[in-house]
C-alpha positions as CSV (number, residue, x, y, z in Angstrom):
1,X,92.0,118.9,61.9
2,X,90.6,122.2,65.1
3,X,87.8,124.2,64.0
4,X,88.5,127.8,64.8
5,X,85.5,129.3,65.7
6,X,87.9,133.2,66.9
7,X,91.2,134.1,65.5
8,X,93.2,136.5,66.4
9,X,95.2,136.9,63.3
10,X,93.2,136.3,60.0
11,X,94.2,134.3,56.8
12,X,96.7,135.2,54.6
13,X,94.8,136.5,51.7
14,X,93.7,139.4,54.5
15,X,96.7,140.6,55.1
16,X,97.6,141.1,51.2
17,X,94.3,142.8,50.0
18,X,94.7,145.5,53.2
19,X,97.8,146.1,51.8
20,X,96.4,146.3,47.9
21,X,93.7,148.5,49.4
22,X,95.7,150.9,51.3
23,X,97.5,152.0,48.0
24,X,96.0,154.8,46.0
25,X,94.5,153.7,42.6
26,X,95.6,149.9,43.7
27,X,93.2,147.2,43.1
28,X,93.1,143.4,44.1
29,X,91.7,140.4,42.3
30,X,91.1,137.6,45.3
31,X,90.7,134.0,43.7
32,X,88.3,132.8,45.9
33,X,84.8,130.5,46.7
34,X,81.7,133.0,47.3
35,X,81.6,133.8,50.9
36,X,85.4,134.9,51.4
37,X,85.3,138.1,49.8
38,X,83.4,139.3,53.4
39,X,86.8,141.8,53.4
40,X,84.6,144.0,51.9
41,X,81.9,144.5,54.1
42,X,84.4,144.5,56.8
43,X,86.5,147.4,55.5
44,X,83.6,149.7,54.0
45,X,81.5,148.7,57.8
46,X,84.9,149.4,60.3
47,X,87.0,152.4,59.0
48,X,83.5,154.0,57.9
49,X,84.6,154.5,54.1
50,X,82.6,155.9,51.8
51,X,84.0,154.6,48.4
52,X,83.7,151.1,47.5
53,X,87.0,149.1,48.0
54,X,89.0,148.3,45.5
55,X,88.9,144.6,45.4
56,X,86.6,142.2,43.9
57,X,86.0,138.7,44.1
58,X,86.9,136.1,41.0
59,X,84.3,133.3,42.3
60,X,85.3,129.5,42.6
61,X,82.2,127.7,41.4
62,X,81.1,124.5,40.1
63,X,82.0,125.8,36.6
64,X,85.1,126.5,37.5
65,X,86.0,123.7,39.1
66,X,84.6,121.3,35.8
67,X,86.5,123.7,32.8
68,X,89.8,125.0,34.8
69,X,89.9,128.9,36.5
70,X,92.1,130.7,34.2
71,X,89.4,132.1,31.1
72,X,87.5,133.1,34.4
73,X,91.0,134.8,36.0
74,X,92.3,136.7,33.0
75,X,89.5,138.1,32.3
76,X,88.5,139.3,35.5
77,X,91.7,141.0,35.9
78,X,91.5,142.7,32.2
79,X,87.9,143.6,32.6
80,X,88.6,145.5,36.0
81,X,92.3,147.2,34.0
82,X,89.2,148.6,31.3
83,X,87.0,149.5,33.9
84,X,89.0,150.9,36.9
85,X,92.8,152.0,34.8
86,X,94.4,151.2,37.7
87,X,98.0,151.5,38.1
88,X,98.7,148.2,39.4
89,X,96.3,144.7,39.9
90,X,96.9,142.4,42.6
91,X,95.9,139.0,42.0
92,X,95.5,137.0,45.6
93,X,95.6,133.6,45.9
94,X,93.6,131.7,48.5
95,X,93.9,128.4,50.8
96,X,91.0,127.5,47.8
97,X,93.3,128.1,45.0
98,X,96.4,126.7,46.4
99,X,94.4,123.4,47.3
100,X,93.6,123.2,43.6
101,X,97.1,123.8,42.5
102,X,96.2,126.7,40.0
103,X,99.7,128.4,37.6
104,X,98.6,131.5,38.7
105,X,102.1,132.8,37.4
106,X,100.5,132.0,34.5
107,X,97.0,133.9,34.4
108,X,99.4,137.0,35.3
109,X,101.6,136.7,32.6
110,X,98.5,136.1,30.1
111,X,96.6,139.2,31.8
112,X,99.6,141.6,31.2
113,X,99.6,141.1,27.8
114,X,96.1,142.8,27.9
115,X,96.1,145.6,30.7
116,X,97.9,148.3,30.2
117,X,98.5,148.4,34.6
118,X,100.9,146.4,36.4
119,X,99.6,143.0,37.1
120,X,101.9,141.3,40.3
121,X,100.8,137.7,41.9
122,X,101.0,138.0,45.6
123,X,103.9,135.9,46.5
124,X,102.1,134.5,50.1
125,X,102.2,130.6,51.0
126,X,98.7,130.2,52.3
127,X,99.0,127.3,54.2
128,X,102.5,128.7,56.0
129,X,101.7,132.2,56.8
130,X,98.6,134.6,58.3
131,X,97.5,137.8,57.7
132,X,100.0,139.5,59.5
133,X,102.7,138.0,57.5
134,X,101.4,138.6,54.7
135,X,100.7,141.8,54.7
136,X,104.4,142.3,55.5
137,X,105.5,140.2,52.6
138,X,102.8,141.8,49.8
139,X,104.0,145.1,51.1
140,X,107.8,144.0,50.7
141,X,107.0,142.8,47.5
142,X,105.1,145.5,46.1
143,X,107.7,148.1,47.0
144,X,110.8,145.5,45.4
145,X,108.5,145.1,42.1
146,X,108.4,149.5,41.8
147,X,112.0,149.9,43.0
148,X,113.1,147.3,40.4
149,X,111.4,149.1,38.0
150,X,112.8,152.4,38.2
151,X,116.4,151.5,38.4
152,X,115.5,149.5,34.8
153,X,114.6,152.7,33.8
154,X,117.4,155.0,35.1
155,X,114.1,156.7,37.4
156,X,115.5,155.5,40.4
157,X,115.8,158.7,43.3
158,X,118.8,158.4,45.4
159,X,119.7,162.4,46.0
160,X,118.6,162.5,49.6
161,X,116.4,165.3,50.3
162,X,118.1,168.7,51.8
163,X,116.5,168.5,54.9
164,X,116.2,165.5,57.1
165,X,113.3,163.0,55.8
166,X,111.5,159.8,56.6
167,X,109.5,157.2,55.4
168,X,106.6,155.9,57.6
169,X,106.0,152.6,57.2
170,X,103.3,149.9,58.2
171,X,100.4,152.3,58.2
172,X,97.3,150.7,56.7
173,X,94.0,150.2,56.2
174,X,92.3,148.2,59.1
175,X,95.0,149.0,61.7
176,X,94.9,149.1,65.2
177,X,93.9,152.9,65.6
178,X,96.7,153.4,62.8
179,X,94.7,155.8,61.5
180,X,95.0,158.2,64.6
181,X,98.9,157.2,65.3
182,X,99.5,158.4,61.5
183,X,97.8,161.6,62.8
184,X,100.1,161.5,65.9
185,X,103.2,160.7,64.0
186,X,103.1,163.2,61.4
187,X,102.6,166.0,64.0
188,X,105.5,164.3,66.1
189,X,108.0,164.5,63.4
190,X,106.9,168.6,62.0
191,X,107.5,169.2,65.7
192,X,111.0,167.6,65.3
193,X,111.9,169.6,62.0
194,X,111.4,166.1,59.7
195,X,109.8,166.4,56.5
196,X,107.6,163.4,55.3
197,X,108.7,161.8,52.6
198,X,106.4,159.0,52.3
199,X,103.4,157.1,54.4
200,X,103.3,154.1,52.7
201,X,101.5,152.0,52.4
202,X,98.1,154.1,53.3
203,X,97.5,156.5,50.5
204,X,100.5,156.3,48.7
205,X,100.5,155.4,44.6
206,X,102.5,153.2,43.3
207,X,104.2,156.0,41.2
208,X,106.1,157.5,44.1
209,X,107.7,154.2,45.3
210,X,110.8,155.2,43.5
211,X,111.4,158.2,45.6
212,X,111.5,155.8,48.8
213,X,115.3,156.3,49.0
214,X,115.3,160.0,49.1
215,X,114.4,160.0,52.6
216,X,117.2,159.9,55.5
217,X,115.6,157.3,57.4
218,X,112.6,154.9,57.7
219,X,110.3,154.7,60.5
220,X,108.7,151.1,61.3
221,X,106.0,151.7,64.1
222,X,104.4,148.6,64.6
223,X,106.6,145.4,64.2
224,X,104.2,143.2,62.6
225,X,104.2,145.8,59.3
226,X,107.1,146.8,57.5
227,X,110.6,145.3,58.9
228,X,110.5,143.0,55.8
229,X,110.8,146.5,53.8
230,X,113.2,148.2,56.1
231,X,115.7,145.5,55.4
232,X,115.4,145.3,52.2
233,X,115.9,148.6,52.3
234,X,118.7,149.2,54.0
235,X,120.3,146.3,52.4
236,X,119.6,147.7,49.0
237,X,120.3,151.2,49.7
238,X,122.2,151.7,53.0
239,X,118.8,153.0,54.4
240,X,119.1,153.2,58.1
241,X,115.5,152.4,59.8
242,X,114.2,153.2,63.6
243,X,111.7,150.3,65.0
244,X,111.6,151.6,68.6
245,X,107.4,151.9,68.7
246,X,106.9,155.1,70.9
247,X,104.0,154.2,73.0
248,X,104.6,155.2,76.8
249,X,106.7,157.7,77.9
250,X,110.1,155.5,78.5
251,X,109.6,154.0,74.6
252,X,108.5,157.4,73.4
253,X,111.9,159.2,74.0
254,X,114.5,156.3,73.6
255,X,112.5,156.2,69.9
256,X,113.4,160.0,69.7
257,X,116.4,159.5,70.8
258,X,117.4,157.1,68.3
259,X,116.0,159.6,65.4
260,X,118.5,161.9,66.7
261,X,121.5,159.4,66.2
262,X,120.7,158.5,63.1
263,X,120.4,161.7,61.3
264,X,123.5,162.7,63.3
265,X,125.4,160.3,61.4
266,X,124.4,162.0,58.0
267,X,125.5,164.9,58.8
268,X,122.4,166.9,61.0
269,X,123.6,168.5,64.4
270,X,120.0,168.2,66.5
271,X,119.5,167.9,69.9
272,X,116.1,166.5,71.3
273,X,116.6,165.9,75.0
274,X,114.8,169.9,75.6
275,X,111.9,168.6,73.5
276,X,111.5,165.7,75.3
277,X,111.6,166.7,78.6
278,X,109.6,169.7,77.7
279,X,106.3,166.9,76.2
280,X,107.3,164.8,78.6
281,X,106.7,167.3,82.1
282,X,104.1,169.8,80.2
283,X,102.2,167.6,77.3
284,X,102.0,163.8,78.8
285,X,99.8,163.9,81.6
286,X,101.0,160.4,82.1
287,X,104.4,161.4,84.2
288,X,102.7,163.6,86.1
289,X,100.2,161.1,86.8
290,X,101.9,158.3,87.5
291,X,102.9,160.2,90.5
292,X,99.4,161.2,92.0
293,X,97.8,159.4,94.4
294,X,95.0,157.9,92.1
295,X,97.7,156.5,90.4
296,X,99.3,155.1,93.4
297,X,96.2,153.2,94.8
298,X,97.0,151.0,91.7
299,X,100.5,150.0,92.4
300,X,100.6,146.2,92.8
301,X,97.8,145.7,91.3
302,X,98.2,142.5,89.3
303,X,97.7,142.8,85.5
304,X,97.2,140.5,82.8
305,X,98.5,141.8,78.9
306,X,97.7,139.9,75.7
307,X,97.9,140.7,72.1
308,X,99.7,141.2,69.1
309,X,103.5,141.8,69.5
310,X,104.0,145.9,69.5
311,X,101.3,146.7,71.8
312,X,101.5,143.5,74.1
313,X,105.1,144.2,74.6
314,X,104.7,148.4,74.7
315,X,101.3,148.2,77.2
316,X,103.5,145.3,79.2
317,X,106.4,148.2,79.8
318,X,103.8,151.0,80.4
319,X,102.2,148.8,83.3
320,X,105.8,147.9,85.1
321,X,108.0,150.2,84.4
322,X,105.9,153.5,84.0
323,X,102.8,153.0,86.7
324,X,104.2,150.2,89.3
325,X,101.7,147.5,88.2
326,X,102.2,144.4,88.9
327,X,101.9,142.1,85.2
328,X,101.2,138.8,86.4
329,X,101.4,137.8,82.6
330,X,102.0,139.2,79.5
331,X,101.3,137.1,76.0
332,X,101.5,137.5,72.7
333,X,99.3,135.1,69.3
334,X,102.8,136.3,67.1
335,X,103.7,132.7,67.5
336,X,106.2,132.9,64.8
337,X,108.1,136.1,66.5
338,X,108.1,134.7,70.4
339,X,111.8,134.8,70.8
340,X,111.7,138.7,70.4
341,X,108.5,139.2,72.5
342,X,109.9,136.9,75.4
343,X,113.2,138.7,75.2
344,X,111.5,142.5,75.5
345,X,108.9,141.1,78.0
346,X,110.2,138.8,80.5
347,X,112.2,141.2,83.1
348,X,108.3,142.9,83.4
349,X,106.3,140.5,84.5
350,X,106.1,137.1,85.8
351,X,105.3,134.9,83.1
352,X,104.7,134.4,79.4
353,X,101.9,133.0,77.2
354,X,102.5,132.5,73.1
355,X,99.8,131.0,71.9
356,X,96.8,131.4,69.1
357,X,94.8,129.8,71.2
358,X,92.2,132.3,73.0
359,X,90.8,129.4,75.3
360,X,94.0,129.2,76.4
361,X,94.5,132.4,77.4
362,X,91.4,132.3,79.0
363,X,91.7,130.1,81.3
364,X,95.2,131.4,82.5
365,X,92.8,134.7,83.4
366,X,90.8,132.6,85.3
367,X,93.4,131.0,87.2
368,X,95.1,134.5,88.0
369,X,92.2,136.3,88.3
370,X,93.8,139.8,87.6
371,X,92.4,143.1,88.8
372,X,92.2,144.3,85.5
373,X,93.2,142.6,82.2
374,X,94.4,144.5,78.8
375,X,93.8,142.4,76.0
376,X,91.6,142.1,72.2
377,X,88.1,142.0,72.6
378,X,88.6,138.5,72.7
379,X,89.7,139.2,75.9
380,X,86.8,141.0,76.7
381,X,84.6,139.0,76.3
382,X,86.5,136.9,78.7
383,X,86.3,139.7,81.1
384,X,83.3,139.9,81.0
385,X,82.4,136.5,82.2
386,X,85.3,136.7,84.7
387,X,83.6,140.2,85.9
388,X,87.1,141.5,85.5
389,X,87.6,144.7,83.7
390,X,89.2,144.9,80.4
391,X,91.1,147.8,78.5
392,X,91.3,146.7,74.8
393,X,95.0,147.8,73.3
394,X,95.2,145.5,70.3
395,X,93.8,143.8,67.5
396,X,92.0,142.3,66.4
397,X,90.0,145.0,65.2
398,X,86.4,145.8,66.0
399,X,83.9,148.9,64.9
400,X,85.0,149.7,68.6
401,X,88.4,150.6,68.0
402,X,87.9,153.1,64.8
403,X,86.5,156.1,67.3
404,X,85.2,159.1,65.6
405,X,87.0,161.2,68.0
406,X,90.9,161.6,68.2
407,X,92.4,158.4,70.0
408,X,96.4,157.7,68.8
409,X,98.3,155.6,71.1
410,X,101.4,156.4,70.0
411,X,103.6,159.3,71.1
412,X,103.2,162.3,73.3
413,X,99.4,162.5,73.5
414,X,99.3,158.4,72.9
415,X,100.6,158.0,76.4
416,X,97.4,160.6,77.1
417,X,95.1,158.0,76.0
418,X,97.0,155.3,77.4
419,X,96.8,156.8,81.0
420,X,93.2,157.1,81.2
421,X,92.6,153.4,79.6
422,X,94.4,152.3,82.3
423,X,93.1,154.3,85.1
424,X,89.3,153.4,84.2
425,X,89.8,149.7,83.3
426,X,91.0,149.7,86.6
427,X,88.5,152.1,88.8
428,X,85.6,151.3,86.8
429,X,86.0,147.5,87.3
430,X,84.6,148.6,90.9
431,X,81.1,149.7,89.2
432,X,79.1,146.5,89.9
433,X,80.5,146.2,93.4
434,X,79.1,149.8,94.1
435,X,76.0,149.5,92.4
436,X,75.2,146.4,94.5
437,X,75.9,147.9,97.5
438,X,73.8,150.7,97.0
439,X,71.1,149.3,95.1
440,X,71.7,150.2,91.7
441,X,70.5,147.5,89.6
442,X,69.5,143.7,89.9
443,X,72.5,141.6,90.6
444,X,72.9,140.1,87.3
445,X,72.7,135.8,87.0
446,X,76.1,134.1,86.8
447,X,77.9,132.3,84.2
448,X,78.2,128.8,85.8
449,X,80.3,127.0,83.5
450,X,83.8,127.4,83.6
451,X,85.6,129.3,80.5
452,X,87.2,126.2,78.9
453,X,84.5,124.7,76.3
454,X,85.4,121.2,78.7
455,X,84.3,122.2,81.6
456,X,82.4,119.4,83.6
457,X,80.5,121.4,86.4
458,X,77.0,122.1,87.2
459,X,75.3,124.3,89.7
460,X,72.3,123.2,90.8
461,X,69.4,126.0,91.9
462,X,70.7,126.8,95.0
463,X,73.7,126.8,95.3
464,X,73.9,129.0,92.0
465,X,71.3,131.2,94.2
466,X,74.0,131.5,96.9
467,X,76.4,132.2,94.1
468,X,74.6,135.7,93.2
469,X,75.0,136.9,96.6
470,X,78.7,136.9,96.8
471,X,79.8,140.6,95.8
472,X,80.5,140.6,92.4
473,X,84.1,141.9,92.6
474,X,84.7,138.5,94.5
475,X,82.2,136.0,93.3
476,X,84.3,134.7,90.0
477,X,87.5,133.7,93.0
478,X,84.7,132.6,94.9
479,X,82.9,130.3,91.6
480,X,86.5,129.2,90.9
481,X,87.8,128.4,94.0
482,X,84.3,125.9,95.0
483,X,85.1,124.5,90.9
484,X,88.3,123.3,91.8
485,X,87.1,121.7,95.4
486,X,84.9,119.7,93.8
487,X,87.1,118.7,91.0
488,X,90.0,117.8,93.3
489,X,87.0,115.2,95.0
490,X,85.0,113.8,92.1
491,X,81.8,116.0,92.7
492,X,80.0,116.4,88.9
493,X,77.2,118.9,90.4
494,X,78.4,122.0,92.9
495,X,75.5,121.9,95.8
496,X,75.1,124.1,99.1
497,X,76.8,121.6,100.9
498,X,79.9,121.3,98.3
499,X,79.6,125.4,98.7
500,X,79.8,125.3,102.2
501,X,82.8,122.4,102.5
502,X,84.9,124.8,99.9
503,X,84.4,127.5,102.6
504,X,85.8,125.7,105.1
505,X,88.5,124.1,103.1
506,X,89.8,127.6,102.1
507,X,89.7,129.1,105.7
508,X,87.5,131.6,104.6
């Protein structure tokens, strides 16, 4: 069994809780040991929520283990139903409840008898899926439940709206820049004269889900959340969907052209080419900047990209196709969708890495020595250790990824934000070197351990002092070349003599 001290995607129950807490007037009951309810603190802290998170922990303790959980779980559900009057209560299983082999379906059936609102058990396997997969499945399950309920009552709305309309699927709490992306997508749809039918799940009421089929199409901006729902709705109601992430100038234009194709096939007569041209030339600064001398100075520089599928693919294409930057490695931690990732990025990068091990990506970065990294907060920490600048482009989320100011990644304003991120990541990466040249600060102590946990080399005081004198922008490379030289020759400690020998060996 491997202990993970850093995880790119959380456990399954986090995904279910993200969906439940995104809906309006939906409460979640999490059946777990004390301590697993950190979701409440995480959401209120990161999202800066003013209201309490609608999640209650049904704590598994020694009394529960002795007597069984049924009485406690059912009591918690019915109590919250009386206190909060939610439209829906979602019971969230965890690894603990799975280990105990508890019959949660039976608990839900018992609780439903005495509850005024609906009660649903999240149907996810907590041993086989992670946060992203569980969120995708839970969203589909809730929508299926209320669609079936409306169909049974004859209350489903299938008549299309008079003018083109869209359901935006996949905007959720604790999503990477989701709140800003949603605002940008709303503006984009308004500019295209497309009405917003529903935004799901963020802020949606379960009572409104019966109106889903009246939209002309569904837009799924993030591959990780919403595709299962879009496929279900396509099968059930023959609703088309667009799953092209509008991130970057080229992909945003491709997304709009696909929307044009979809709604024209249903009787509309729109042409977005003039809009695309105007936005590309005058609203987005990315196309102009890519031809400027500032951006041309970045041409050919090496970069590593790592993140979830959506953002890593989009960023790889932007760097390679729109900015002329050499992507030496593109990677994702979404192993369950590895084939799609490889297909999307292979022509835009030298190497592809599919891994959930942050140590593996750290070692790859150390070996490739890029000029900049575009990854998660974990890669930002790696970059700090290697003196390589990093722009954060994907979850896992951090307080920095919930800025109060407006910072979308999607749409034409998103292209400006990404351009700034790329340019600043490369240029500000020279800060330490310039400060050292002009005496802006004392040279930092370097980390003499390798990125991997299994590094077995130590630097003595004299060698470390000599390494400190090397300019920051090449110090990491000198350190790694010296350690490689030492390992190949069986040295356990790096001294001045080893440093000089390594220098001569590379002809420096």
